[in-house]
Predicted model as a PDB file, atoms N, CA, C, CB and O in Angstrom, pLDDT in the B-factor column:
MODEL        1                                                                  
ATOM      1  N   MET A   1     -20.804 145.971 198.406  1.00 81.00           N  
ATOM      2  CA  MET A   1     -19.451 146.157 198.872  1.00 81.00           C  
ATOM      3  C   MET A   1     -18.511 146.049 197.675  1.00 81.00           C  
ATOM      4  CB  MET A   1     -19.090 145.120 199.972  1.00 81.00           C  
ATOM      5  O   MET A   1     -18.637 145.119 196.879  1.00 81.00           O  
ATOM      6  N   PRO A   2     -17.566 146.988 197.533  1.00 88.00           N  
ATOM      7  CA  PRO A   2     -16.627 146.954 196.410  1.00 88.00           C  
ATOM      8  C   PRO A   2     -15.733 145.718 196.444  1.00 88.00           C  
ATOM      9  CB  PRO A   2     -15.768 148.208 196.414  1.00 88.00           C  
ATOM     10  O   PRO A   2     -15.462 145.152 197.504  1.00 88.00           O  
ATOM     11  N   LEU A   3     -15.289 145.320 195.273  1.00 91.00           N  
ATOM     12  CA  LEU A   3     -14.365 144.191 195.176  1.00 91.00           C  
ATOM     13  C   LEU A   3     -12.980 144.611 195.639  1.00 91.00           C  
ATOM     14  CB  LEU A   3     -14.308 143.652 193.733  1.00 91.00           C  
ATOM     15  O   LEU A   3     -12.585 145.767 195.487  1.00 91.00           O  
ATOM     16  N   SER A   4     -12.257 143.674 196.199  1.00 93.00           N  
ATOM     17  CA  SER A   4     -10.862 143.935 196.543  1.00 93.00           C  
ATOM     18  C   SER A   4     -10.054 144.004 195.246  1.00 93.00           C  
ATOM     19  CB  SER A   4     -10.296 142.830 197.507  1.00 93.00           C  
ATOM     20  O   SER A   4     -10.538 143.603 194.188  1.00 93.00           O  
ATOM     21  N   PHE A   5      -8.851 144.500 195.330  1.00 94.00           N  
ATOM     22  CA  PHE A   5      -7.985 144.558 194.148  1.00 94.00           C  
ATOM     23  C   PHE A   5      -7.771 143.168 193.576  1.00 94.00           C  
ATOM     24  CB  PHE A   5      -6.630 145.202 194.494  1.00 94.00           C  
ATOM     25  O   PHE A   5      -7.829 142.984 192.360  1.00 94.00           O  
ATOM     26  N   ASN A   6      -7.527 142.193 194.430  1.00 95.00           N  
ATOM     27  CA  ASN A   6      -7.313 140.821 193.954  1.00 95.00           C  
ATOM     28  C   ASN A   6      -8.554 140.262 193.270  1.00 95.00           C  
ATOM     29  CB  ASN A   6      -6.913 139.914 195.115  1.00 95.00           C  
ATOM     30  O   ASN A   6      -8.446 139.592 192.244  1.00 95.00           O  
ATOM     31  N   GLU A   7      -9.731 140.531 193.829  1.00 96.00           N  
ATOM     32  CA  GLU A   7     -10.971 140.075 193.201  1.00 96.00           C  
ATOM     33  C   GLU A   7     -11.169 140.744 191.840  1.00 96.00           C  
ATOM     34  CB  GLU A   7     -12.176 140.365 194.116  1.00 96.00           C  
ATOM     35  O   GLU A   7     -11.602 140.107 190.880  1.00 96.00           O  
ATOM     36  N   LEU A   8     -10.846 142.032 191.772  1.00 94.00           N  
ATOM     37  CA  LEU A   8     -10.970 142.759 190.524  1.00 94.00           C  
ATOM     38  C   LEU A   8     -10.016 142.206 189.466  1.00 94.00           C  
ATOM     39  CB  LEU A   8     -10.706 144.240 190.750  1.00 94.00           C  
ATOM     40  O   LEU A   8     -10.371 142.126 188.290  1.00 94.00           O  
ATOM     41  N   GLU A   9      -8.827 141.832 189.875  1.00 96.00           N  
ATOM     42  CA  GLU A   9      -7.864 141.220 188.953  1.00 96.00           C  
ATOM     43  C   GLU A   9      -8.390 139.897 188.404  1.00 96.00           C  
ATOM     44  CB  GLU A   9      -6.517 140.997 189.656  1.00 96.00           C  
ATOM     45  O   GLU A   9      -8.229 139.604 187.219  1.00 96.00           O  
ATOM     46  N   ILE A  10      -9.015 139.103 189.261  1.00 97.00           N  
ATOM     47  CA  ILE A  10      -9.581 137.821 188.830  1.00 97.00           C  
ATOM     48  C   ILE A  10     -10.697 138.057 187.827  1.00 97.00           C  
ATOM     49  CB  ILE A  10     -10.107 137.014 190.039  1.00 97.00           C  
ATOM     50  O   ILE A  10     -10.761 137.387 186.796  1.00 97.00           O  
ATOM     51  N   VAL A  11     -11.582 139.010 188.124  1.00 96.00           N  
ATOM     52  CA  VAL A  11     -12.676 139.332 187.212  1.00 96.00           C  
ATOM     53  C   VAL A  11     -12.119 139.840 185.878  1.00 96.00           C  
ATOM     54  CB  VAL A  11     -13.618 140.387 187.843  1.00 96.00           C  
ATOM     55  O   VAL A  11     -12.618 139.473 184.814  1.00 96.00           O  
ATOM     56  N   TYR A  12     -11.103 140.670 185.937  1.00 96.00           N  
ATOM     57  CA  TYR A  12     -10.480 141.185 184.714  1.00 96.00           C  
ATOM     58  C   TYR A  12      -9.970 140.032 183.853  1.00 96.00           C  
ATOM     59  CB  TYR A  12      -9.321 142.152 185.058  1.00 96.00           C  
ATOM     60  O   TYR A  12     -10.214 139.992 182.647  1.00 96.00           O  
ATOM     61  N   ASP A  13      -9.269 139.107 184.477  1.00 97.00           N  
ATOM     62  CA  ASP A  13      -8.735 137.957 183.735  1.00 97.00           C  
ATOM     63  C   ASP A  13      -9.863 137.118 183.136  1.00 97.00           C  
ATOM     64  CB  ASP A  13      -7.860 137.085 184.652  1.00 97.00           C  
ATOM     65  O   ASP A  13      -9.779 136.708 181.979  1.00 97.00           O  
ATOM     66  N   GLU A  14     -10.912 136.859 183.911  1.00 98.00           N  
ATOM     67  CA  GLU A  14     -12.049 136.086 183.404  1.00 98.00           C  
ATOM     68  C   GLU A  14     -12.725 136.804 182.244  1.00 98.00           C  
ATOM     69  CB  GLU A  14     -13.063 135.827 184.523  1.00 98.00           C  
ATOM     70  O   GLU A  14     -13.122 136.171 181.266  1.00 98.00           O  
ATOM     71  N   LEU A  15     -12.857 138.110 182.349  1.00 97.00           N  
ATOM     72  CA  LEU A  15     -13.463 138.898 181.289  1.00 97.00           C  
ATOM     73  C   LEU A  15     -12.620 138.857 180.022  1.00 97.00           C  
ATOM     74  CB  LEU A  15     -13.656 140.335 181.744  1.00 97.00           C  
ATOM     75  O   LEU A  15     -13.155 138.705 178.924  1.00 97.00           O  
ATOM     76  N   ALA A  16     -11.311 138.992 180.169  1.00 97.00           N  
ATOM     77  CA  ALA A  16     -10.420 138.942 179.004  1.00 97.00           C  
ATOM     78  C   ALA A  16     -10.537 137.601 178.287  1.00 97.00           C  
ATOM     79  CB  ALA A  16      -8.963 139.186 179.429  1.00 97.00           C  
ATOM     80  O   ALA A  16     -10.591 137.562 177.058  1.00 97.00           O  
ATOM     81  N   VAL A  17     -10.575 136.515 179.033  1.00 98.00           N  
ATOM     82  CA  VAL A  17     -10.713 135.185 178.442  1.00 98.00           C  
ATOM     83  C   VAL A  17     -12.059 135.059 177.734  1.00 98.00           C  
ATOM     84  CB  VAL A  17     -10.569 134.090 179.523  1.00 98.00           C  
ATOM     85  O   VAL A  17     -12.128 134.540 176.620  1.00 98.00           O  
ATOM     86  N   ALA A  18     -13.122 135.529 178.369  1.00 98.00           N  
ATOM     87  CA  ALA A  18     -14.460 135.434 177.773  1.00 98.00           C  
ATOM     88  C   ALA A  18     -14.547 136.261 176.486  1.00 98.00           C  
ATOM     89  CB  ALA A  18     -15.530 135.907 178.781  1.00 98.00           C  
ATOM     90  O   ALA A  18     -15.166 135.821 175.517  1.00 98.00           O  
ATOM     91  N   ILE A  19     -13.944 137.436 176.461  1.00 98.00           N  
ATOM     92  CA  ILE A  19     -13.940 138.261 175.249  1.00 98.00           C  
ATOM     93  C   ILE A  19     -13.203 137.528 174.129  1.00 98.00           C  
ATOM     94  CB  ILE A  19     -13.280 139.645 175.523  1.00 98.00           C  
ATOM     95  O   ILE A  19     -13.654 137.511 172.984  1.00 98.00           O  
ATOM     96  N   ASP A  20     -12.068 136.925 174.472  1.00 97.00           N  
ATOM     97  CA  ASP A  20     -11.329 136.143 173.474  1.00 97.00           C  
ATOM     98  C   ASP A  20     -12.163 134.980 172.957  1.00 97.00           C  
ATOM     99  CB  ASP A  20     -10.018 135.620 174.068  1.00 97.00           C  
ATOM    100  O   ASP A  20     -12.176 134.708 171.756  1.00 97.00           O  
ATOM    101  N   GLU A  21     -12.859 134.292 173.858  1.00 98.00           N  
ATOM    102  CA  GLU A  21     -13.704 133.161 173.463  1.00 98.00           C  
ATOM    103  C   GLU A  21     -14.863 133.617 172.577  1.00 98.00           C  
ATOM    104  CB  GLU A  21     -14.247 132.440 174.706  1.00 98.00           C  
ATOM    105  O   GLU A  21     -15.235 132.916 171.636  1.00 98.00           O  
ATOM    106  N   ALA A  22     -15.428 134.776 172.870  1.00 97.00           N  
ATOM    107  CA  ALA A  22     -16.541 135.294 172.071  1.00 97.00           C  
ATOM    108  C   ALA A  22     -16.077 135.598 170.649  1.00 97.00           C  
ATOM    109  CB  ALA A  22     -17.135 136.562 172.725  1.00 97.00           C  
ATOM    110  O   ALA A  22     -16.837 135.429 169.696  1.00 97.00           O  
ATOM    111  N   GLY A  23     -14.856 136.039 170.510  1.00 97.00           N  
ATOM    112  CA  GLY A  23     -14.318 136.372 169.195  1.00 97.00           C  
ATOM    113  C   GLY A  23     -14.811 137.721 168.707  1.00 97.00           C  
ATOM    114  O   GLY A  23     -15.770 138.277 169.243  1.00 97.00           O  
ATOM    115  N   PRO A  24     -14.141 138.244 167.680  1.00 96.00           N  
ATOM    116  CA  PRO A  24     -14.467 139.588 167.184  1.00 96.00           C  
ATOM    117  C   PRO A  24     -15.915 139.743 166.722  1.00 96.00           C  
ATOM    118  CB  PRO A  24     -13.552 139.937 166.049  1.00 96.00           C  
ATOM    119  O   PRO A  24     -16.491 140.821 166.871  1.00 96.00           O  
ATOM    120  N   GLN A  25     -16.508 138.700 166.169  1.00 96.00           N  
ATOM    121  CA  GLN A  25     -17.868 138.818 165.642  1.00 96.00           C  
ATOM    122  C   GLN A  25     -18.924 138.838 166.746  1.00 96.00           C  
ATOM    123  CB  GLN A  25     -18.152 137.674 164.689  1.00 96.00           C  
ATOM    124  O   GLN A  25     -20.009 139.383 166.544  1.00 96.00           O  
ATOM    125  N   ARG A  26     -18.627 138.258 167.902  1.00 97.00           N  
ATOM    126  CA  ARG A  26     -19.610 138.183 168.994  1.00 97.00           C  
ATOM    127  C   ARG A  26     -19.233 139.048 170.198  1.00 97.00           C  
ATOM    128  CB  ARG A  26     -19.768 136.744 169.443  1.00 97.00           C  
ATOM    129  O   ARG A  26     -19.977 139.103 171.177  1.00 97.00           O  
ATOM    130  N   GLU A  27     -18.093 139.718 170.131  1.00 97.00           N  
ATOM    131  CA  GLU A  27     -17.597 140.495 171.267  1.00 97.00           C  
ATOM    132  C   GLU A  27     -18.599 141.562 171.720  1.00 97.00           C  
ATOM    133  CB  GLU A  27     -16.272 141.155 170.905  1.00 97.00           C  
ATOM    134  O   GLU A  27     -18.885 141.673 172.912  1.00 97.00           O  
ATOM    135  N   SER A  28     -19.122 142.333 170.793  1.00 97.00           N  
ATOM    136  CA  SER A  28     -20.055 143.414 171.154  1.00 97.00           C  
ATOM    137  C   SER A  28     -21.334 142.875 171.785  1.00 97.00           C  
ATOM    138  CB  SER A  28     -20.405 144.244 169.919  1.00 97.00           C  
ATOM    139  O   SER A  28     -21.829 143.434 172.764  1.00 97.00           O  
ATOM    140  N   VAL A  29     -21.864 141.800 171.231  1.00 97.00           N  
ATOM    141  CA  VAL A  29     -23.091 141.210 171.785  1.00 97.00           C  
ATOM    142  C   VAL A  29     -22.812 140.649 173.174  1.00 97.00           C  
ATOM    143  CB  VAL A  29     -23.642 140.093 170.852  1.00 97.00           C  
ATOM    144  O   VAL A  29     -23.612 140.838 174.091  1.00 97.00           O  
ATOM    145  N   PHE A  30     -21.686 139.964 173.337  1.00 98.00           N  
ATOM    146  CA  PHE A  30     -21.317 139.426 174.648  1.00 98.00           C  
ATOM    147  C   PHE A  30     -21.223 140.549 175.680  1.00 98.00           C  
ATOM    148  CB  PHE A  30     -19.977 138.663 174.564  1.00 98.00           C  
ATOM    149  O   PHE A  30     -21.783 140.439 176.771  1.00 98.00           O  
ATOM    150  N   LEU A  31     -20.513 141.633 175.337  1.00 97.00           N  
ATOM    151  CA  LEU A  31     -20.331 142.734 176.288  1.00 97.00           C  
ATOM    152  C   LEU A  31     -21.659 143.416 176.611  1.00 97.00           C  
ATOM    153  CB  LEU A  31     -19.340 143.760 175.729  1.00 97.00           C  
ATOM    154  O   LEU A  31     -21.885 143.814 177.754  1.00 97.00           O  
ATOM    155  N   ALA A  32     -22.538 143.555 175.617  1.00 96.00           N  
ATOM    156  CA  ALA A  32     -23.857 144.149 175.875  1.00 96.00           C  
ATOM    157  C   ALA A  32     -24.674 143.261 176.806  1.00 96.00           C  
ATOM    158  CB  ALA A  32     -24.620 144.374 174.553  1.00 96.00           C  
ATOM    159  O   ALA A  32     -25.308 143.754 177.738  1.00 96.00           O  
ATOM    160  N   LYS A  33     -24.661 141.954 176.558  1.00 97.00           N  
ATOM    161  CA  LYS A  33     -25.404 141.032 177.423  1.00 97.00           C  
ATOM    162  C   LYS A  33     -24.843 141.044 178.841  1.00 97.00           C  
ATOM    163  CB  LYS A  33     -25.362 139.604 176.852  1.00 97.00           C  
ATOM    164  O   LYS A  33     -25.600 141.018 179.812  1.00 97.00           O  
ATOM    165  N   LEU A  34     -23.531 141.082 178.959  1.00 97.00           N  
ATOM    166  CA  LEU A  34     -22.909 141.133 180.279  1.00 97.00           C  
ATOM    167  C   LEU A  34     -23.285 142.424 180.999  1.00 97.00           C  
ATOM    168  CB  LEU A  34     -21.380 141.013 180.161  1.00 97.00           C  
ATOM    169  O   LEU A  34     -23.637 142.400 182.179  1.00 97.00           O  
ATOM    170  N   ALA A  35     -23.212 143.548 180.295  1.00 96.00           N  
ATOM    171  CA  ALA A  35     -23.555 144.834 180.912  1.00 96.00           C  
ATOM    172  C   ALA A  35     -25.000 144.846 181.388  1.00 96.00           C  
ATOM    173  CB  ALA A  35     -23.320 145.981 179.924  1.00 96.00           C  
ATOM    174  O   ALA A  35     -25.290 145.328 182.483  1.00 96.00           O  
ATOM    175  N   LEU A  36     -25.905 144.323 180.575  1.00 97.00           N  
ATOM    176  CA  LEU A  36     -27.315 144.293 180.977  1.00 97.00           C  
ATOM    177  C   LEU A  36     -27.545 143.344 182.152  1.00 97.00           C  
ATOM    178  CB  LEU A  36     -28.192 143.879 179.796  1.00 97.00           C  
ATOM    179  O   LEU A  36     -28.343 143.639 183.042  1.00 97.00           O  
ATOM    180  N   SER A  37     -26.858 142.220 182.156  1.00 97.00           N  
ATOM    181  CA  SER A  37     -26.972 141.280 183.281  1.00 97.00           C  
ATOM    182  C   SER A  37     -26.462 141.912 184.572  1.00 97.00           C  
ATOM    183  CB  SER A  37     -26.192 139.985 182.984  1.00 97.00           C  
ATOM    184  O   SER A  37     -27.088 141.779 185.624  1.00 97.00           O  
ATOM    185  N   LEU A  38     -25.325 142.597 184.489  1.00 96.00           N  
ATOM    186  CA  LEU A  38     -24.767 143.253 185.675  1.00 96.00           C  
ATOM    187  C   LEU A  38     -25.651 144.411 186.134  1.00 96.00           C  
ATOM    188  CB  LEU A  38     -23.346 143.759 185.387  1.00 96.00           C  
ATOM    189  O   LEU A  38     -25.806 144.645 187.332  1.00 96.00           O  
ATOM    190  N   ALA A  39     -26.233 145.136 185.169  1.00 97.00           N  
ATOM    191  CA  ALA A  39     -27.153 146.227 185.526  1.00 97.00           C  
ATOM    192  C   ALA A  39     -28.362 145.676 186.264  1.00 97.00           C  
ATOM    193  CB  ALA A  39     -27.606 146.999 184.266  1.00 97.00           C  
ATOM    194  O   ALA A  39     -28.811 146.260 187.250  1.00 97.00           O  
ATOM    195  N   GLN A  40     -28.886 144.561 185.792  1.00 97.00           N  
ATOM    196  CA  GLN A  40     -30.033 143.932 186.457  1.00 97.00           C  
ATOM    197  C   GLN A  40     -29.663 143.532 187.884  1.00 97.00           C  
ATOM    198  CB  GLN A  40     -30.516 142.694 185.660  1.00 97.00           C  
ATOM    199  O   GLN A  40     -30.449 143.736 188.810  1.00 97.00           O  
ATOM    200  N   GLU A  41     -28.485 142.971 188.061  1.00 95.00           N  
ATOM    201  CA  GLU A  41     -28.021 142.581 189.404  1.00 95.00           C  
ATOM    202  C   GLU A  41     -27.841 143.795 190.306  1.00 95.00           C  
ATOM    203  CB  GLU A  41     -26.700 141.806 189.310  1.00 95.00           C  
ATOM    204  O   GLU A  41     -28.186 143.758 191.487  1.00 95.00           O  
ATOM    205  N   LEU A  42     -27.296 144.880 189.738  1.00 95.00           N  
ATOM    206  CA  LEU A  42     -27.070 146.094 190.528  1.00 95.00           C  
ATOM    207  C   LEU A  42     -28.402 146.713 190.947  1.00 95.00           C  
ATOM    208  CB  LEU A  42     -26.231 147.118 189.727  1.00 95.00           C  
ATOM    209  O   LEU A  42     -28.546 147.186 192.074  1.00 95.00           O  
ATOM    210  N   GLY A  43     -29.369 146.707 190.039  1.00 96.00           N  
ATOM    211  CA  GLY A  43     -30.701 147.200 190.370  1.00 96.00           C  
ATOM    212  C   GLY A  43     -30.804 148.696 190.581  1.00 96.00           C  
ATOM    213  O   GLY A  43     -31.682 149.157 191.311  1.00 96.00           O  
ATOM    214  N   ASP A  44     -29.923 149.462 189.957  1.00 96.00           N  
ATOM    215  CA  ASP A  44     -29.918 150.914 190.130  1.00 96.00           C  
ATOM    216  C   ASP A  44     -29.665 151.553 188.766  1.00 96.00           C  
ATOM    217  CB  ASP A  44     -28.833 151.363 191.179  1.00 96.00           C  
ATOM    218  O   ASP A  44     -28.519 151.748 188.362  1.00 96.00           O  
ATOM    219  N   ALA A  45     -30.762 151.879 188.058  1.00 96.00           N  
ATOM    220  CA  ALA A  45     -30.646 152.393 186.690  1.00 96.00           C  
ATOM    221  C   ALA A  45     -29.840 153.687 186.622  1.00 96.00           C  
ATOM    222  CB  ALA A  45     -32.026 152.623 186.105  1.00 96.00           C  
ATOM    223  O   ALA A  45     -29.066 153.885 185.685  1.00 96.00           O  
ATOM    224  N   ALA A  46     -30.015 154.561 187.598  1.00 95.00           N  
ATOM    225  CA  ALA A  46     -29.289 155.827 187.592  1.00 95.00           C  
ATOM    226  C   ALA A  46     -27.781 155.593 187.714  1.00 95.00           C  
ATOM    227  CB  ALA A  46     -29.781 156.731 188.734  1.00 95.00           C  
ATOM    228  O   ALA A  46     -26.990 156.252 187.039  1.00 95.00           O  
ATOM    229  N   ARG A  47     -27.390 154.662 188.568  1.00 95.00           N  
ATOM    230  CA  ARG A  47     -25.966 154.366 188.733  1.00 95.00           C  
ATOM    231  C   ARG A  47     -25.402 153.729 187.470  1.00 95.00           C  
ATOM    232  CB  ARG A  47     -25.741 153.440 189.943  1.00 95.00           C  
ATOM    233  O   ARG A  47     -24.283 154.037 187.061  1.00 95.00           O  
ATOM    234  N   VAL A  48     -26.180 152.836 186.849  1.00 95.00           N  
ATOM    235  CA  VAL A  48     -25.749 152.206 185.601  1.00 95.00           C  
ATOM    236  C   VAL A  48     -25.544 153.274 184.532  1.00 95.00           C  
ATOM    237  CB  VAL A  48     -26.784 151.151 185.127  1.00 95.00           C  
ATOM    238  O   VAL A  48     -24.537 153.255 183.824  1.00 95.00           O  
ATOM    239  N   SER A  49     -26.486 154.201 184.408  1.00 94.00           N  
ATOM    240  CA  SER A  49     -26.365 155.277 183.424  1.00 94.00           C  
ATOM    241  C   SER A  49     -25.129 156.128 183.681  1.00 94.00           C  
ATOM    242  CB  SER A  49     -27.613 156.156 183.442  1.00 94.00           C  
ATOM    243  O   SER A  49     -24.425 156.504 182.744  1.00 94.00           O  
ATOM    244  N   ALA A  50     -24.867 156.429 184.941  1.00 92.00           N  
ATOM    245  CA  ALA A  50     -23.682 157.213 185.291  1.00 92.00           C  
ATOM    246  C   ALA A  50     -22.405 156.464 184.930  1.00 92.00           C  
ATOM    247  CB  ALA A  50     -23.687 157.555 186.786  1.00 92.00           C  
ATOM    248  O   ALA A  50     -21.458 157.065 184.423  1.00 92.00           O  
ATOM    249  N   LEU A  51     -22.370 155.169 185.185  1.00 91.00           N  
ATOM    250  CA  LEU A  51     -21.190 154.375 184.845  1.00 91.00           C  
ATOM    251  C   LEU A  51     -20.978 154.303 183.335  1.00 91.00           C  
ATOM    252  CB  LEU A  51     -21.319 152.967 185.419  1.00 91.00           C  
ATOM    253  O   LEU A  51     -19.842 154.352 182.863  1.00 91.00           O  
ATOM    254  N   ILE A  52     -22.067 154.187 182.579  1.00 91.00           N  
ATOM    255  CA  ILE A  52     -21.955 154.181 181.121  1.00 91.00           C  
ATOM    256  C   ILE A  52     -21.320 155.485 180.650  1.00 91.00           C  
ATOM    257  CB  ILE A  52     -23.345 153.980 180.460  1.00 91.00           C  
ATOM    258  O   ILE A  52     -20.382 155.471 179.854  1.00 91.00           O  
ATOM    259  N   ARG A  53     -21.829 156.607 181.141  1.00 91.00           N  
ATOM    260  CA  ARG A  53     -21.270 157.915 180.753  1.00 91.00           C  
ATOM    261  C   ARG A  53     -19.814 158.028 181.179  1.00 91.00           C  
ATOM    262  CB  ARG A  53     -22.090 159.065 181.377  1.00 91.00           C  
ATOM    263  O   ARG A  53     -18.973 158.499 180.412  1.00 91.00           O  
ATOM    264  N   ASP A  54     -19.517 157.598 182.396  1.00 88.00           N  
ATOM    265  CA  ASP A  54     -18.147 157.700 182.906  1.00 88.00           C  
ATOM    266  C   ASP A  54     -17.183 156.874 182.059  1.00 88.00           C  
ATOM    267  CB  ASP A  54     -18.086 157.243 184.370  1.00 88.00           C  
ATOM    268  O   ASP A  54     -16.099 157.341 181.710  1.00 88.00           O  
ATOM    269  N   CYS A  55     -17.576 155.660 181.735  1.00 87.00           N  
ATOM    270  CA  CYS A  55     -16.693 154.772 180.966  1.00 87.00           C  
ATOM    271  C   CYS A  55     -16.526 155.263 179.533  1.00 87.00           C  
ATOM    272  CB  CYS A  55     -17.242 153.341 180.965  1.00 87.00           C  
ATOM    273  O   CYS A  55     -15.487 155.025 178.918  1.00 87.00           O  
ATOM    274  N   LEU A  56     -17.507 155.926 179.010  1.00 89.00           N  
ATOM    275  CA  LEU A  56     -17.448 156.426 177.639  1.00 89.00           C  
ATOM    276  C   LEU A  56     -16.648 157.718 177.536  1.00 89.00           C  
ATOM    277  CB  LEU A  56     -18.848 156.648 177.105  1.00 89.00           C  
ATOM    278  O   LEU A  56     -15.896 157.911 176.581  1.00 89.00           O  
ATOM    279  N   ASN A  57     -16.808 158.597 178.512  1.00 87.00           N  
ATOM    280  CA  ASN A  57     -16.306 159.960 178.379  1.00 87.00           C  
ATOM    281  C   ASN A  57     -15.126 160.349 179.242  1.00 87.00           C  
ATOM    282  CB  ASN A  57     -17.373 160.867 178.660  1.00 87.00           C  
ATOM    283  O   ASN A  57     -14.400 161.281 178.894  1.00 87.00           O  
ATOM    284  N   GLU A  58     -14.913 159.679 180.338  1.00 58.00           N  
ATOM    285  CA  GLU A  58     -13.909 160.147 181.289  1.00 58.00           C  
ATOM    286  C   GLU A  58     -12.763 159.160 181.446  1.00 58.00           C  
ATOM    287  CB  GLU A  58     -14.547 160.403 182.635  1.00 58.00           C  
ATOM    288  O   GLU A  58     -12.994 157.976 181.691  1.00 58.00           O  
ATOM    289  N   PRO A  59     -11.527 159.638 181.306  1.00 65.00           N  
ATOM    290  CA  PRO A  59     -10.413 158.762 181.691  1.00 65.00           C  
ATOM    291  C   PRO A  59     -10.538 158.407 183.164  1.00 65.00           C  
ATOM    292  CB  PRO A  59      -9.040 159.441 181.408  1.00 65.00           C  
ATOM    293  O   PRO A  59     -10.923 159.246 183.978  1.00 65.00           O  
ATOM    294  N   ALA A  60     -10.213 157.158 183.508  1.00 58.00           N  
ATOM    295  CA  ALA A  60     -10.396 156.660 184.878  1.00 58.00           C  
ATOM    296  C   ALA A  60      -9.681 157.526 185.908  1.00 58.00           C  
ATOM    297  CB  ALA A  60      -9.897 155.229 184.984  1.00 58.00           C  
ATOM    298  O   ALA A  60     -10.177 157.681 187.024  1.00 58.00           O  
ATOM    299  N   ASP A  61      -8.530 158.091 185.562  1.00 62.00           N  
ATOM    300  CA  ASP A  61      -7.779 158.862 186.547  1.00 62.00           C  
ATOM    301  C   ASP A  61      -8.412 160.229 186.824  1.00 62.00           C  
ATOM    302  CB  ASP A  61      -6.349 159.045 186.074  1.00 62.00           C  
ATOM    303  O   ASP A  61      -7.972 160.929 187.735  1.00 62.00           O  
ATOM    304  N   GLN A  62      -9.436 160.623 186.059  1.00 63.00           N  
ATOM    305  CA  GLN A  62     -10.104 161.894 186.303  1.00 63.00           C  
ATOM    306  C   GLN A  62     -11.401 161.736 187.089  1.00 63.00           C  
ATOM    307  CB  GLN A  62     -10.388 162.581 184.995  1.00 63.00           C  
ATOM    308  O   GLN A  62     -12.024 162.733 187.454  1.00 63.00           O  
ATOM    309  N   LEU A  63     -11.814 160.515 187.353  1.00 56.00           N  
ATOM    310  CA  LEU A  63     -13.019 160.284 188.135  1.00 56.00           C  
ATOM    311  C   LEU A  63     -12.707 160.409 189.624  1.00 56.00           C  
ATOM    312  CB  LEU A  63     -13.615 158.898 187.820  1.00 56.00           C  
ATOM    313  O   LEU A  63     -11.597 160.091 190.052  1.00 56.00           O  
ATOM    314  N   PRO A  64     -13.672 160.865 190.413  1.00 62.00           N  
ATOM    315  CA  PRO A  64     -13.475 160.871 191.867  1.00 62.00           C  
ATOM    316  C   PRO A  64     -13.203 159.463 192.360  1.00 62.00           C  
ATOM    317  CB  PRO A  64     -14.705 161.462 192.589  1.00 62.00           C  
ATOM    318  O   PRO A  64     -13.725 158.495 191.807  1.00 62.00           O  
ATOM    319  N   ALA A  65     -12.391 159.343 193.394  1.00 63.00           N  
ATOM    320  CA  ALA A  65     -11.956 158.020 193.890  1.00 63.00           C  
ATOM    321  C   ALA A  65     -13.119 157.069 194.155  1.00 63.00           C  
ATOM    322  CB  ALA A  65     -11.152 158.186 195.166  1.00 63.00           C  
ATOM    323  O   ALA A  65     -12.999 155.877 193.872  1.00 63.00           O  
ATOM    324  N   GLY A  66     -14.215 157.544 194.677  1.00 61.00           N  
ATOM    325  CA  GLY A  66     -15.344 156.684 194.992  1.00 61.00           C  
ATOM    326  C   GLY A  66     -16.098 156.177 193.772  1.00 61.00           C  
ATOM    327  O   GLY A  66     -16.932 155.279 193.891  1.00 61.00           O  
ATOM    328  N   GLN A  67     -15.816 156.743 192.590  1.00 57.00           N  
ATOM    329  CA  GLN A  67     -16.523 156.348 191.387  1.00 57.00           C  
ATOM    330  C   GLN A  67     -15.643 155.563 190.414  1.00 57.00           C  
ATOM    331  CB  GLN A  67     -17.074 157.565 190.703  1.00 57.00           C  
ATOM    332  O   GLN A  67     -16.132 155.090 189.388  1.00 57.00           O  
ATOM    333  N   ARG A  68     -14.375 155.423 190.718  1.00 59.00           N  
ATOM    334  CA  ARG A  68     -13.472 154.698 189.819  1.00 59.00           C  
ATOM    335  C   ARG A  68     -13.769 153.216 189.850  1.00 59.00           C  
ATOM    336  CB  ARG A  68     -12.010 154.948 190.196  1.00 59.00           C  
ATOM    337  O   ARG A  68     -14.027 152.646 190.910  1.00 59.00           O  
ATOM    338  N   LEU A  69     -13.730 152.589 188.677  1.00 58.00           N  
ATOM    339  CA  LEU A  69     -13.905 151.150 188.596  1.00 58.00           C  
ATOM    340  C   LEU A  69     -12.616 150.444 188.960  1.00 58.00           C  
ATOM    341  CB  LEU A  69     -14.362 150.738 187.200  1.00 58.00           C  
ATOM    342  O   LEU A  69     -12.634 149.406 189.622  1.00 58.00           O  
ATOM    343  N   VAL A  70     -11.507 151.000 188.531  1.00 53.00           N  
ATOM    344  CA  VAL A  70     -10.186 150.426 188.812  1.00 53.00           C  
ATOM    345  C   VAL A  70      -9.220 151.517 189.169  1.00 53.00           C  
ATOM    346  CB  VAL A  70      -9.660 149.626 187.617  1.00 53.00           C  
ATOM    347  O   VAL A  70      -8.052 151.242 189.442  1.00 53.00           O  
TER     348      VAL A  70                                                      
ENDMDL                                                                          
END                                                                             
């Protein structure tokens, strides 16, 4: 089930704090570990791959509504 807007805001804030805590030298490793942990929880490699491509290549406002993260 998708997160509500308020839940997404809370996650965003927690993520921003964690990135700051990781610092510039550990930011990439932290984000990679988080992405892999979330992918494992999601349990759908095809969906994870699609999200990676979407986040890399497509502005959020050009994605179909059902595929937007925010």
